[in-house]
Backbone as ProteinMPNN parsed JSONL, in Angstrom:
{"seq_chain_A": "XXXXXXXXXXXXXXXXXXXXXXXXXXXXXXXXXXXXXXXXXXXXXXXXXXXXXXXXXXXXXXXXXXXXXXXXXXXXXXXXXXXXXXXXXXXXXXXXXXXXXXXXXXXXXXXXX", "coords_chain_A": {"N_chain_A": [[85.259, 68.684, 108.264], [85.429, 71.248, 108.912], [87.117, 71.391, 111.079], [89.501, 70.406, 109.74], [90.029, 72.094, 107.67], [90.79, 74.302, 109.527], [93.025, 73.586, 110.563], [94.671, 72.497, 108.515], [94.675, 74.322, 106.38], [94.533, 76.804, 107.453], [96.277, 76.696, 109.533], [95.943, 76.613, 112.286], [96.995, 75.544, 115.619], [96.222, 72.147, 116.715], [95.417, 72.1, 119.314], [93.947, 74.678, 119.787], [91.907, 74.247, 117.866], [90.72, 72.07, 118.849], [89.796, 73.274, 121.39], [87.885, 75.318, 120.33], [86.139, 73.654, 119.149], [84.718, 72.783, 121.311], [83.443, 75.07, 122.083], [80.369, 77.262, 121.926], [80.188, 78.447, 119.661], [81.038, 76.717, 117.516], [79.079, 75.304, 116.188], [78.149, 77.265, 114.453], [80.341, 77.576, 112.951], [80.314, 75.061, 111.742], [77.947, 75.355, 110.173], [78.493, 76.972, 108.229], [80.244, 75.77, 106.66], [80.753, 74.847, 104.11], [81.751, 77.477, 102.805], [84.411, 77.11, 103.182], [85.468, 75.919, 101.153], [85.703, 77.993, 99.263], [87.243, 79.802, 100.615], [89.579, 78.332, 100.557], [90.404, 78.312, 97.821], [90.614, 81.07, 97.443], [92.643, 81.633, 99.048], [94.808, 79.956, 98.22], [94.883, 79.154, 95.164], [94.433, 82.025, 94.189], [96.993, 83.18, 94.87], [98.482, 82.561, 92.841], [98.106, 84.333, 90.293], [95.999, 84.095, 87.506], [96.648, 84.133, 84.116], [95.08, 86.15, 82.91], [94.634, 87.875, 85.059], [97.14, 88.648, 85.832], [97.579, 90.184, 83.579], [96.671, 92.36, 84.146], [96.739, 95.946, 83.969], [96.051, 97.995, 85.365], [96.315, 100.177, 88.295], [96.454, 98.689, 91.489], [95.2, 98.141, 94.684], [96.215, 96.119, 97.375], [94.994, 95.191, 100.227], [95.57, 94.271, 103.585], [94.837, 92.882, 106.546], [96.303, 93.365, 109.925], [96.671, 91.7, 112.895], [96.571, 88.666, 111.09], [95.863, 85.434, 109.657], [98.652, 83.373, 108.805], [98.522, 82.094, 106.27], [96.671, 83.778, 104.873], [98.035, 86.284, 104.992], [100.144, 85.525, 103.158], [98.994, 84.976, 100.812], [97.794, 87.604, 100.306], [100.231, 89.143, 99.929], [101.336, 87.696, 97.842], [99.55, 88.001, 95.822], [99.88, 90.607, 95.333], [102.683, 90.783, 94.601], [102.785, 89.619, 92.233], [101.194, 90.877, 90.536], [101.23, 93.495, 88.001], [100.994, 96.311, 88.607], [100.665, 96.411, 91.417], [100.114, 97.477, 94.946], [101.069, 96.454, 98.006], [99.61, 96.69, 101.302], [99.639, 96.841, 104.568], [97.353, 96.796, 107.144], [96.495, 97.833, 110.536], [94.433, 96.101, 112.801], [91.751, 95.886, 115.093], [90.649, 93.601, 116.117], [90.378, 90.447, 115.387], [89.198, 89.833, 112.066], [88.241, 92.334, 112.075], [87.791, 95.7, 110.821], [89.157, 98.796, 110.441], [87.405, 101.426, 109.342], [88.263, 104.309, 108.93], [91.069, 103.925, 108.745], [91.24, 102.307, 106.744], [90.073, 103.853, 104.562], [91.895, 105.946, 104.541], [94.128, 104.576, 103.672], [93.262, 103.942, 101.162], [92.76, 106.443, 99.951], [95.41, 107.273, 100.076], [96.614, 105.879, 98.311], [95.235, 106.528, 95.931], [96.224, 108.822, 95.227]], "CA_chain_A": [[85.865, 69.384, 107.241], [85.794, 72.769, 109.538], [88.54, 71.253, 111.705], [90.722, 70.104, 108.911], [90.369, 73.383, 107.167], [91.388, 75.022, 110.248], [94.446, 72.884, 111.043], [95.603, 72.218, 107.303], [94.765, 75.422, 105.641], [94.496, 78.104, 108.172], [97.395, 76.725, 110.352], [95.822, 76.594, 113.703], [97.327, 74.358, 116.232], [95.262, 71.316, 117.125], [94.822, 72.479, 120.599], [93.088, 75.686, 119.439], [90.714, 73.897, 117.13], [90.078, 71.155, 119.909], [89.064, 74.087, 122.078], [87.138, 75.726, 119.552], [84.982, 72.626, 118.947], [84.164, 72.753, 122.716], [82.632, 76.174, 122.32], [79.019, 77.464, 121.443], [80.39, 78.948, 118.098], [81.488, 75.568, 116.589], [77.925, 75.033, 115.404], [77.971, 78.249, 113.456], [81.291, 77.243, 111.929], [79.863, 74.053, 110.838], [76.834, 75.734, 109.371], [79.082, 77.756, 106.987], [81.496, 75.02, 106.152], [80.684, 75.149, 102.53], [82.475, 78.476, 102.441], [85.716, 76.856, 103.357], [86.011, 75.677, 99.816], [85.949, 79.111, 98.658], [88.601, 80.228, 101.345], [90.817, 77.624, 100.193], [90.531, 78.671, 96.65], [91.195, 82.37, 97.61], [94.283, 81.61, 99.513], [95.911, 79.109, 97.361], [94.787, 79.438, 93.764], [94.825, 83.326, 94.027], [98.34, 83.501, 95.238], [99.13, 82.349, 91.704], [97.367, 84.727, 89.525], [95.899, 83.597, 86.246], [97.295, 85.049, 82.933], [94.271, 87.309, 82.723], [94.731, 88.638, 86.387], [98.391, 89.205, 85.641], [97.528, 91.284, 82.468], [95.802, 93.726, 84.49], [97.562, 96.937, 84.308], [95.378, 99.083, 86.309], [96.854, 100.191, 89.479], [95.808, 97.754, 92.318], [95.818, 98.269, 96.018], [96.008, 94.844, 97.965], [94.877, 95.483, 101.541], [95.709, 93.065, 104.456], [94.745, 93.313, 108.042], [97.215, 92.675, 110.673], [97.053, 90.379, 112.677], [95.643, 87.85, 110.379], [96.512, 84.189, 109.685], [99.827, 83.384, 107.858], [98.079, 81.834, 104.799], [95.964, 85.024, 104.265], [99.112, 87.381, 104.692], [101.047, 85.055, 102.176], [97.934, 85.135, 99.61], [97.704, 89.074, 99.893], [101.672, 89.527, 99.479], [101.665, 86.944, 96.743], [98.963, 88.334, 94.709], [100.603, 91.965, 94.947], [103.715, 90.758, 94.0], [102.54, 89.292, 90.946], [100.356, 91.927, 89.518], [102.211, 94.457, 87.409], [100.999, 97.58, 89.077], [99.911, 96.455, 92.621], [100.931, 97.766, 96.194], [100.463, 95.707, 99.216], [99.534, 97.614, 102.496], [99.055, 96.094, 105.847], [96.599, 97.761, 108.122], [96.228, 97.232, 111.846], [93.092, 95.708, 113.034], [91.575, 95.752, 116.492], [90.264, 92.341, 116.414], [90.372, 89.459, 114.062], [87.938, 90.322, 111.224], [87.675, 93.624, 112.267], [88.337, 96.67, 110.117], [89.023, 100.25, 110.894], [86.954, 102.173, 108.222], [88.991, 105.376, 108.873], [92.355, 103.533, 108.356], [91.146, 101.783, 105.198], [89.867, 105.075, 103.699], [93.211, 106.791, 104.42], [95.041, 103.753, 102.742], [92.776, 104.108, 99.661], [93.127, 107.968, 99.616], [96.981, 107.548, 99.972], [96.932, 105.058, 97.051], [94.777, 107.306, 94.67], [97.209, 110.129, 95.034]], "C_chain_A": [[86.16, 70.619, 107.862], [87.225, 72.436, 110.275], [89.8, 71.063, 110.957], [90.977, 71.269, 108.295], [91.175, 74.3, 108.162], [92.847, 74.825, 110.671], [95.145, 72.875, 109.798], [95.709, 73.503, 106.565], [95.061, 76.757, 106.368], [96.004, 78.061, 108.896], [97.368, 76.683, 111.842], [96.284, 75.387, 114.348], [96.063, 73.427, 116.703], [94.581, 71.711, 118.262], [93.795, 73.527, 120.36], [91.836, 75.098, 118.935], [90.011, 72.782, 118.182], [89.104, 72.172, 120.942], [87.669, 74.801, 121.394], [85.771, 74.746, 119.316], [84.112, 72.486, 120.1], [83.129, 73.86, 122.668], [81.279, 76.182, 121.581], [79.265, 77.976, 119.942], [80.69, 77.759, 117.11], [80.401, 75.312, 115.668], [77.686, 75.993, 114.27], [79.248, 77.933, 112.398], [80.926, 76.234, 110.935], [78.793, 74.376, 109.703], [77.244, 76.419, 108.042], [80.267, 77.147, 106.481], [81.662, 75.037, 104.761], [81.617, 76.294, 102.126], [84.006, 78.188, 102.417], [86.422, 76.36, 102.064], [86.514, 77.013, 98.984], [87.182, 79.972, 99.135], [89.618, 79.572, 100.908], [91.404, 78.172, 98.734], [91.307, 80.081, 96.627], [92.654, 82.376, 98.282], [95.188, 80.816, 99.072], [96.008, 79.558, 95.768], [95.028, 81.111, 93.444], [96.15, 83.897, 94.118], [99.176, 83.282, 93.798], [98.083, 82.913, 90.726], [97.164, 84.163, 88.065], [96.641, 84.564, 85.129], [96.44, 86.287, 82.866], [94.353, 88.295, 83.921], [96.148, 89.32, 86.24], [98.43, 90.092, 84.585], [96.929, 92.45, 82.855], [96.707, 94.738, 84.683], [97.202, 98.137, 85.193], [95.992, 98.95, 87.693], [95.994, 99.473, 90.52], [96.205, 97.783, 93.543], [95.396, 96.946, 96.731], [95.971, 95.148, 99.44], [94.888, 94.12, 102.433], [95.726, 93.548, 105.789], [95.846, 92.682, 108.84], [96.841, 92.987, 112.231], [96.075, 89.656, 111.686], [96.524, 86.331, 110.291], [97.5, 84.111, 108.517], [99.399, 83.158, 106.418], [97.451, 83.166, 104.076], [97.193, 86.174, 104.082], [100.013, 86.878, 103.407], [100.243, 85.309, 100.818], [97.971, 86.641, 99.417], [99.227, 89.505, 99.402], [101.97, 88.96, 98.088], [101.008, 87.535, 95.499], [99.415, 89.783, 94.317], [101.766, 91.936, 94.268], [103.844, 90.325, 92.392], [101.839, 89.984, 89.906], [101.212, 93.07, 89.282], [102.297, 95.856, 88.17], [100.328, 97.477, 90.497], [100.701, 96.968, 93.855], [100.203, 96.997, 97.103], [100.553, 96.644, 100.499], [98.778, 96.765, 103.443], [98.441, 97.054, 106.808], [96.36, 97.171, 109.433], [94.792, 96.977, 112.033], [93.005, 95.706, 114.545], [91.453, 94.379, 117.01], [90.254, 91.583, 115.162], [88.936, 89.784, 113.321], [87.554, 91.44, 111.337], [88.589, 94.654, 111.275], [88.228, 97.981, 110.556], [88.736, 101.251, 109.589], [87.917, 103.532, 107.846], [90.532, 105.063, 108.116], [92.248, 103.079, 106.822], [90.712, 102.895, 104.269], [91.043, 105.664, 103.537], [94.171, 105.96, 103.495], [94.667, 104.011, 101.29], [92.876, 105.612, 99.056], [94.569, 108.188, 99.32], [97.293, 106.879, 98.385], [96.284, 105.703, 95.786], [95.541, 108.421, 94.553], [98.335, 110.035, 94.305]], "O_chain_A": [[87.16, 71.193, 107.431], [88.251, 73.089, 110.087], [90.911, 71.424, 111.347], [92.156, 71.623, 108.292], [92.108, 74.985, 107.743], [93.642, 75.694, 111.03], [96.314, 73.252, 109.875], [96.814, 73.802, 106.113], [95.754, 77.649, 105.878], [96.778, 79.018, 108.903], [98.365, 76.703, 112.563], [96.078, 74.288, 113.833], [95.002, 73.958, 117.03], [93.351, 71.712, 118.319], [92.669, 73.24, 120.768], [90.768, 75.38, 119.478], [88.784, 72.715, 118.25], [87.934, 71.912, 121.223], [86.572, 74.775, 121.952], [84.605, 75.143, 119.324], [82.938, 72.133, 119.987], [82.018, 73.655, 123.157], [81.008, 75.313, 120.752], [78.365, 77.814, 119.118], [80.548, 77.952, 115.903], [80.641, 75.111, 114.477], [77.106, 75.629, 113.247], [79.108, 78.047, 111.18], [81.081, 76.321, 109.717], [78.75, 73.83, 108.601], [76.562, 76.45, 107.019], [81.181, 77.782, 105.957], [82.775, 75.255, 104.283], [82.287, 76.113, 101.109], [84.779, 78.885, 101.758], [87.641, 76.367, 101.895], [87.491, 77.051, 98.237], [87.926, 80.639, 98.415], [90.681, 80.189, 100.829], [92.594, 78.413, 98.531], [92.347, 80.273, 95.998], [93.59, 83.106, 97.957], [96.35, 80.903, 99.468], [96.955, 80.155, 95.255], [95.763, 81.432, 92.51], [96.449, 84.946, 93.549], [100.308, 83.734, 93.631], [97.215, 82.147, 90.308], [98.164, 83.781, 87.458], [97.13, 85.654, 85.425], [96.979, 87.39, 82.773], [94.135, 89.489, 83.718], [96.262, 90.511, 86.53], [99.377, 90.878, 84.607], [96.683, 93.4, 82.112], [97.55, 94.546, 85.56], [97.953, 99.02, 85.608], [96.179, 97.853, 88.218], [94.78, 99.655, 90.432], [97.383, 97.525, 93.789], [94.198, 96.667, 96.678], [97.079, 95.388, 99.921], [94.329, 93.084, 102.075], [96.463, 94.455, 106.177], [96.303, 91.589, 108.506], [96.729, 94.108, 112.729], [94.919, 90.047, 111.522], [97.64, 86.172, 110.787], [97.278, 84.656, 107.436], [99.804, 83.862, 105.492], [97.713, 83.505, 102.922], [97.231, 86.871, 103.068], [100.554, 87.72, 102.69], [100.807, 85.799, 99.84], [98.199, 86.988, 98.258], [99.297, 90.251, 98.425], [102.686, 89.549, 97.279], [101.568, 87.623, 94.406], [99.351, 90.153, 93.144], [102.04, 92.803, 93.438], [104.73, 90.618, 91.591], [101.87, 89.751, 88.697], [101.859, 93.593, 90.189], [103.356, 96.457, 88.353], [99.501, 98.335, 90.809], [101.929, 96.892, 93.803], [98.982, 96.848, 97.075], [101.571, 97.313, 100.672], [97.712, 96.173, 103.279], [99.059, 98.041, 107.205], [96.014, 95.99, 109.464], [93.979, 97.657, 111.407], [94.016, 95.55, 115.229], [91.973, 93.984, 118.054], [90.132, 92.092, 114.049], [87.849, 89.943, 113.877], [86.514, 91.76, 110.763], [89.779, 94.481, 111.011], [87.165, 98.323, 111.073], [89.644, 101.764, 108.935], [88.261, 103.776, 106.69], [91.033, 105.726, 107.207], [93.005, 103.423, 105.914], [91.07, 102.771, 103.098], [91.354, 105.963, 102.383], [94.903, 106.516, 102.676], [95.475, 104.239, 100.39], [93.045, 105.859, 97.862], [94.973, 109.043, 98.532], [98.051, 107.346, 97.535], [96.748, 105.441, 94.677], [95.383, 109.025, 93.492], [99.064, 111.017, 94.168]]}, "name": "protein", "num_of_chains": 1, "seq": "XXXXXXXXXXXXXXXXXXXXXXXXXXXXXXXXXXXXXXXXXXXXXXXXXXXXXXXXXXXXXXXXXXXXXXXXXXXXXXXXXXXXXXXXXXXXXXXXXXXXXXXXXXXXXXXXX"}
């Protein structure tokens, strides 16, 4: 399940997944495989907001880290484009899954002004 998700949903090349399967971290990926279902929902279904989501008129800031996987970038841009008062900002990150608290706080401050 993890390999299929990484290849078909995330878009990683087969060679990268093969290497990951040989690494010590693969067991951790398999242990949290059930979260792949939630990841799939977030990165596909939420690109197409429900009527209730699209009706939200509150200003909304959609943040995306860069670099990130293409499917996540598409999801972030898609949700921002479809919400009536959303702004999409891309924040640089130093490592995959890393965030810069200062940069994030600055983006939120700018959005609130």
